[in-house]
N, C-alpha and C positions, 0 to 999 in steps of 0.2 A: 016717628022718628017705627021702625021695627021695630020688635023688640026680640031676647036676644030667643028664644028660642023661634021665630018664626026669620033668622037670620042661620040661624042653625042647618031649619032647614028649606037655608034656598041653597047653600053649602051642597045638599045632596042633588039636587038640582044643573048644576053646574054647566055637567054632560048633555044633560038635556035640552037648554034654553042654545037661542041663539049669542054671539058673539055680544051683541050690546047689552042682553038681557046677563048676560055669564058678569061681562064687565060694572054692571048695576049692582048686583049681589057681593061682588069682590070687597066694592066701595061700599057697601050697606056694612058688612065684617069689616071691615077698616076698620068704618064708624067707630062701632063699635069695641073693640082691642083700642081705640084710643080714651073712652069710658071712663074714667075711674069710679063711679059710681054704679059701675053694671059690676055685680061679686067677678071673682077670680074664678070660682070655678065655672061662669060661663063664655070669659074668655077666655081663657083655656080649651076650654071643647070647641069653641069659632079659632083661637088660635092652630090647635091641628088640625082641624079640617082643612080650613084652609092652607094650612104647611101642603098638605099631604091632596085638596085638589094639585096649587100650582105645584108641585113636584108630578104631579100625572101632565097638566097639562107641557110641561119642560119636555118627558119623553116621548108621549102625541106630538108632538109639534116641531121639534126641531128637531132637526139631520144633523150633518155631522162636520157642517161647515158652519151653520149657524150657531148660537150663541145665546141666552135666552138672555 
């Protein structure tokens, strides 16, 4: 499993990687969020970064005729 620090860093790169790699990074983040053995501090930081990335994705890829 990837460390929480690595997952956190991967989420910084979502805009720089292709769609498949971006999906893998998001999946990594979801796995960390579901793992209660990982500290709450890391899970909150990852959740915040993932939430911002998802919000940005919605702003950049959804037009007025689409839903996210």
